[in-house]
N, C-alpha and C positions, 0 to 999 in steps of 0.2 A: 519031450525033446530033451536030449542030454545037454547040460550046461557045459560050455566050452569057451575058451578065450577067442576073441576075434583077431583076425590077422591085422598086423600093423597098418597095412595099406587101407583096410576098411575102417579102422579106428581113426586114421587121419582124415578120411573122407567124411566120416560122421562129424568129427571136430570141425572140419572145413565148413559144414553146413551152419555152424554157429557164428562164424566170423566172416565167411565169404558167401554172399548170395548174389552178387552182381559185380561187374568190373569196377565200379566205384569203391566197393569194399576192398578189393585188391589194392587199388591206388591208396586208400586210407592206410592200410597196414604197412605198405612199403614206404610211404612218405613219413609216417611216424617213426619207422626205423631210421630213416635218413636224418630226421630232426634229432633223435636220440644220439646219433653218431656225430653230432656237432656240425652238420652241413650248413653252409652259408648260401649255397645255390643248389636248387633241385629242378631237374628237367623231367617232365612227364610227356611221353609220346604215346598216342593211342591209334589203333587201326580198327575201323568199323565199330566205333564207340567203345573199344576195349574188348570186344568179343573175339576179334582176330588176334590182337597183340596189345600188350601193355609193357612199356619200357620206362623204367625209373632210373635216373642217373644222378648221383650226388657227389659232392666234393668233401664228404665227411672223413672221419678217422680211418675208415677202411678196416679190413680183416686180414689176418695173416693166413698163410696157406693152410696150416693145420686147423684153423678155426672154421673154414668153409664147410667141411663135411659135418662138423659138430653143429653148426648153426641150422642145419637142415633136419636135425633130430628134434623130436617133441620135447618141450620143456627145457630147451637149452637157451640160456640168456646170460648176458653180462650185467644186467640191471639190478637184480636182487640176489641175495645169497642166504637170507634168513627171514624168519617171521617178522623180526623187527624192521627189516627193510620193506617188507610188504605193507606194514602199517604206516609207512611214511613214503609212499611211492612219489617220486618227483619226475619220473620219465613218462613218455607217452605210452610205451609198451613195457611189459614186464613178465608176461606169461611164457614167452618162447613158443608160441603156437602158430604164428602167422606164416612163416616160411614153409614149414612142413605141411601145413594145411593147404596152402596154395599149390605146393608141388604135388600134392595128391590128386588135384583136380585139373591140372594143366601141365604143359611142358615148360619147364623152368630152367633158365641159365643164370647162374650166379657168378659174377666176376667182381673181384675186389683187389685193392692194393693198399697195403699198410705203408706208412711213411718209412718204416724201417727196412723195407724190401726193395730190391732193384727193379722189379716189374710185378705186374699183377698176375693173379691166378684165376682160372675158370673151372667150375664144375657144372655138370649138366644132370638133371633129374628127369628120367623117363620111366613112367609107371612104377614109381617108388624106388627105382634103382639109381644110386648116386655114382657118377663116373669118377675116375681118378682125376686129380687136379692137373691142369695143363697150363702152360704159360699163356699170358694174355697181355696185349698192349693196352695199358690203362694207366692214367694218372691216378694220384691218390684219391681214394673214394671208392664207391661201390656202384655197380650197374646190375640191375635185375631185369631180365627179359622173361615175360610170361606170355606164352602163345597158346591159342586154341583152348580158351577157358571152358571147362566142363566137357571137354572132348570125350572123356571116359565116364561121364555122368549125364547121359542124354536126357533123362527126365528133368534134371535141373536146368539144362540148356534151353529146354522148351519154354521155361518161365521167363527167360530174358526178353526185354522189350525191344522195340525198334532201335536201330543204330542211333538215331537222333536223340531218343529218350535216354539211352544209356550214356551217351556223351554228355548230355545236359547234367545228369547226376554227378558225373565225375568232375565236370567244370565247376558246379556249385560247391562240391567238396573242396576243390583246390582253392576256391575263393575264401572259404572258411579258414583254411590253413594260412592263406595270405593275410587275413585279418588278425589271426591269432599270433603270427610271428612276423612282425614288421622287420626284424633283423635278418630275415632270410629272403633271398630272391627266388622267384618261381617262374618257370616257363611251361607252357602247355602247347603241344602240337596234336593235330588230328589229321590223319591220312596224309601225312607229309607236309601239312600247311600249318604255319605258326598261328596260333589263336590268341595268345596273350604272353607278354613278357613283363614281369614285375621285378625290377631291381630291388636290392635291399633298401629299406627306408629307415635309417637310424634317426634322422632329424625330424622335428615337428612338421616342417614344411613338406618333407617327403612322405611322412605318414598321412598328412592330409591329402596329398595327391593320390596315394594308394587307396585311401578311403574313398575318394571321389571316383576312381576307376572301378572299384569293386562294388560299392554300394550305390553310387550315383551322385552327380553334382547337386541334385535337388535335396538329397539328404544333408549334404554339407551346409547348404544354405539355411537349413532349419535346425541344425544340430546344437544341442546344449552340452557344453563340456562338463564332465563330472569328475571330481577327484575328492574322495572321502576316505578318511582313516578313523577307525575306532576299535579299541580293544583287540588289537592284533589282526584286524580284518581291514582290507582295503578294497575300494571300488573305484575304477576309473574307466573312462571311455566317453561315449557320446549317446545321448538320447534325443530323438527328434521332438520338437515342439508338437503339441497335440494337433495343430493345424496340418501337419504333415502326417497323415495317417493312411493306412492301407486297407483294402478290402480283404486281404489275406495276410497271414503272419509270415510273409516272405522276406522281410527285412529285419529279422530279429536274430542277432548273433550274440550268444552269451558264452563266455569262457571262464572256466575255473582253473586257476593256475596254468593258463595257456591251453587247456583242453576244451574243445567245443562240446557242450553238453545240452541236453534237453531234459529239464528237471521240473517236476510239478511244483515243488516249493518255490523255485525261482519264478516260474510262470505266475503263480498265485500272488507273489509279492509285487511283481511288475503290474499285473492286472489291477491290484488294489490301489497302487499309486496313481494309475491313470483313470480310475473309474469315475472321478468327478469332472474330468475335463475332456473325455473322449466320447464322441458321438457313438450311440449304441450300434453294435455290429461292426465297428471299425477296429483296426489293430494298430498298436504303436509300432514305431521303428526304433531300433537301438543297436549299438555295438558296445557291449559292456564286458569288463574284465574284473572278475572277483579274485582276489589274492588272499590266501590264508595259509597257515602252516600246513604242510603235507599231512601231518598226523591228525589234523582236524577234519579231514575229508577222506572218505573211502571210495576209491575208484574201481574196486574189484567187486562190483555188484551186477555187472552186465557183460556178456561176452564181447560186445562191440564197444564197451566202455562209454556209451552214450549217457548213461545215468550215473549219478553219484549219490552218496549219502553223507550228510553232515553230522558231525558229532554233537553239535549244539544247533539243531535246525531252527529253533525258535530265535536264537540270537542272530543267525544269518538272515532269516526272514525279516525280522524287525529292522536290521541294519539296511537291507536292500530297500525295504519300503520307505524308511525315513530318509535315506539318501536321495532316492528318486523323487519323493514327495517334496523335499526341500529344494531340489534343483528345479522342479516344475514351478514351485511357488516363486522362486527368485526370478524366473524367466517370465513371470506374469501369465503363464498359461498359453500365450500365443493366440493368434487369430488365423482363420483360414484365408486362403486366397480368394479374391472375388471370382466370379464365374467367368467363363470364356467370352461372354459378351462384353467384358471390360478388358480389352487387350492391353497388355503392358502394365496391368495393375500390380502394385507391390503391396504386400501385407507385412506388417510388423506387429509384434506383441507389445504390451505395456512395458515390458522390461527393456525394450529397445528405445531408449530415450534419444532425442536428437542430440547431435554433437554439442557439447558444452552444457547440457542441461544437468542440474544436480541430481544425484541419485535419491535424495530425500523425498522427491515427489512421489515415489512409489511406496514409501514407508512412513507416512504420517506427517511429513513436512510440507511446507508450501501453503499457499492460500487455501483457506477453507478447513484447515486442520482443526481449528477450534469448533467447527460445526459438525464433527463426526459423532453423530448420535447412534447409540446401540439399538435403537428401536427397529421394529420390523418394517413398518411402513416408511415411505420416503419422508425424512424429517425436513420438510420444505422450509418452514418458518425459521427453525434454528439455523439451518445452513445458509439461508438467504441473509440473515442478519450477520452471521459470522463472516461470510464471504464478502458482504458489502463493507464490513468494518475493516477488512484487510485490503480489499481491492478498490473500494470507493467507486467512483463513476466508471472506472475501467471495466467493471463487471458487466454493466449494461452494454458497453460498447464492444465487449469481447476482445479487448486488446490487453497486452501485457502492461503492467505498471512500469513507470519510468525506472530504467535500470534493472528491471526484473527479467527473469527467464520465462520463456514460453514453456508451459508444462507439456509432457509427452502427448496428451490428447488434445492440446490446444484449448481454444476458447470458442464457445458456441456461437454460431452465426444464425441458425434457423432450425425449425422443426419441419420435417417433411411428412405430410399426411398423418400427423399425430403418431408416427411409428419410429422414425429415425431422427437422430440429432446430427446435424451437420456442423462440424467445427473445423477450425483452421489452426494448424501447428506449423512448425518451421519447415516440415517436409512438404506439406500440401494440404489436402482435404482428408478429414477423418469422418467416416460414417458410422454411427453407433446405433444399435438396436436398443432402445431405452428399456424395454421390458426385459430382454435377456440380460442386459447389464445390471439392472436393479435386482433381478432374480439372483445373480451371483453374489451381489453385495449382501442381500438379505440371507441367503443360504449360509455364507461364511459366518455371519454374526450369530445365526441360530446354532450352528455347530460349535462356535466358541462358547456360547452360553451353556450348551449341553455338556461340552467336554470340561468345563470349568469345575464341575462337581462330580461326585460319584453317580453312577448310573442308578437312577431311581427305579425300583420295581413296584409292581402292583400285585397284591394278593388276589388270586382268583376266588370268586365266591364259591365255586364248586371246583375242587381240584380235578385236574384233567389227567386221566390215564393215557399213557403213551406206550404202544407196543414197539419193542425193539428186539434185536437178537441178543444173545447172551454176552457177546463181546462188547456190544455197545452199552449194555447195562453195566458191565464191569468198568468200562471207561467212564461212564457217568458217575459211578460211585467213587472211582479213584480221583476224578478231577471235579468233584462236587464244589469245592471252594472256587475254582476257576469259573465254573458255570455261574455260580452265585455272583461273582464280580461282573458278569455280563448281564445280570438281572434275571437269570433263570435259576430259580430255586427248585431243586429236584430231589425226590426221595426214591429209593428203590423199594418196590412192593412185591417183587417176585423175580424169578430167574430171568425172565424175558419181558419185564414190565416195569415202567417208571411212572411216578406220579409227579406231574408238573403243578407246583403250588403257586409260584409267582413268575411273572413275566415283566420285561421292561415296560415302564409306564407308557412310553410313546408307542409301544407295540401292543397295547391292550386289546385292540380290535383285530390283530393279525391272527393267523393260524398258529397257535403256540406249539402244537404237536409237530407240525411240519417244520417250524423254525428249530425246535430242539433236535429233530432228526437230522436236519441239514448241518447244524453245528457239530453234532457227534460225528457225522461223516467226514467233515473237515478235520476234526481233531484226530480221527483215525488215519486219514490219508496224508495230511500235511503237518500234523502236530500242532496246528493253530487254526483258528477260525475267525473269519471276519463277517460271518453271516448276520450276527446281531448288528454290527456296525453298518453293514450294507443296508439292512432293513430299516434301521434308524435313519440313515442318510436319505433313503428313499422317501420316508415320511417328511423329513426336514425339507427335502427338495420340493415336495408337493406343497408344503406350507409356504415355502419361499415363492413358489410360482403364483400361488393364489394371493399372497400378501404383497406382491410387487406391483408397481405402477403399470397400468394397462394401456393398450393401444388406444389412440384417439383422445388421450388426455392431453390437453394443451398445457405446456409448460412455458414459463417465462425464461428469458436468457439466464437470469440468476439461478433458477431451478435447474436448468440444463447444465450450467457450469458447476453447480454443487454436485450433481450426479457424476460428472466427469472427474471431479476431484476425488470423490469417493472411490471411483473405479481405480484411480492411480494408487490409492492406499490399500486396495484389497488384493490379496493373493489370488492367483489363478483367474483374474478377472477377464482374461481373453476369451473365456467360454462360460456359458451358463451351466447350471448344474446338470443339464441334460446333454452337454457336449456341443451345443450349438455355438457358433462364434458370436461374440458380442460387438465386435467392431472390426473394420477393415480400413486400410489406408491407401489412398491414391496420391503418390508423390507428384511433383510438378512435371517430371519427365513423362509419367503415364498420362497426365492430363494433356500435355502438349501433343502426345501421339494421338489421343482421341480427336483433337482438333487440327491435326496435320500441321502444327506449327513447326517452323524450321525447314519445311520441305519446299 
């Protein structure tokens, strides 16, 4: 077959397949154009989920008459002009492909008015033909009407979902925009009915209200505010306490310089930060904003701009991990809500001290501080003596000393079936799973001991050959020193073979070959790996579980109080190392409801 140039209309339709696959894609491209135009209010109206019609109206800068036809040509844009501009893109769009791509697969009307003109102008596109501009009654801004999406590409139209599904996708997309740009108001209509109206939210209170409407009030109740800055990188937003977790990753919103992205490196950093406090199979919830210089991130790696590449991916990964890890630690890890059989129950984490309680309770101060033993097993004798020395007879009575503050987890009252500790604080009743609580304490101490020195490796009696592909062998050779710092001493013995000579001492019984392969896969995909750390933590978690106080062990009040004080000094003590909650709180209002008091 003879090689020939494709017609412009067909070229645009092929290009449209990369950026427009459903009505939500059209909404995304048009709303991004509105944001780049400086709009403060954007209205989106859909018919039949967007399959029949999509209308986007904004109050942005607008376009002049002579710019309308140009905007409908491929690679026409006002956002970049040189390669240097491309390397530091700060706008949502920059390729100049959206409008011509949409116009090639739908009937499109483009109306706009620039502030310098007396009235607006309208052009229509039908089957690739652009009409002459005609006057239009329009305030400053731009209106784009898209009708009969994929009317001329029936094969693509067959792949569209039901009206409800397509609308849900567009609605979710607009919610993401609303979270990413608090300074802009958003309206959504469907089939002539108003669905949502979100005014601009410049203040903190208005931001919180928008967050509540978009993500949910329950998220706000459990949100941990985050605001970190380091090395020219900033992270702010909210991450939910581990007790607020989801069966699906449906409440995860991450923005890079205001752009919603789905990035493997980001996902890995978040997953690593939550791995010690989240129950297996559950997903965290967060709304986070990463800000860094535009030249430090490449947004031109995916047609729909969902993915990005960081110039220093390791620094970004470590910054995200440390910021989230520190935020979760400062919040105490949180506890989950009691079950539905406890109506009106209220759960708080160790970081939520009663009003007036000093912060030092959670960081080594307060009664029992002197009894903080680094041992693996419960240091009963030491803590009993230290606790009694400070608290005196009040320890046995479970009451606060004269003039003292009641600590967040209160003072022990009793032990229930050798499993739970019942204690009283200023809010009401606290129920603690003593095994889960002691497991977290032991786990954190073991990690501290392990992390205090270099990773110790153990030489294998018989070096183990490991089959890999050539790229992985090259990577292992290139990053041999980094692997050694993880306790993996590796030599290359052939084009597609490695020899594993040493492994981390704690992982001597693990499958070294599989561990090395997993580490290399992470290094290839994310530029970093936490496989060794994860495997080590798994062993430490097992050690902590077996080394912690067991059920049916009877404790004295002093022993119980010593355990509670240790919990208040331990980071992430709201969950055990497997993600199970360690304690829950029933406040007085919840207890009153249980007994119908006040009715």
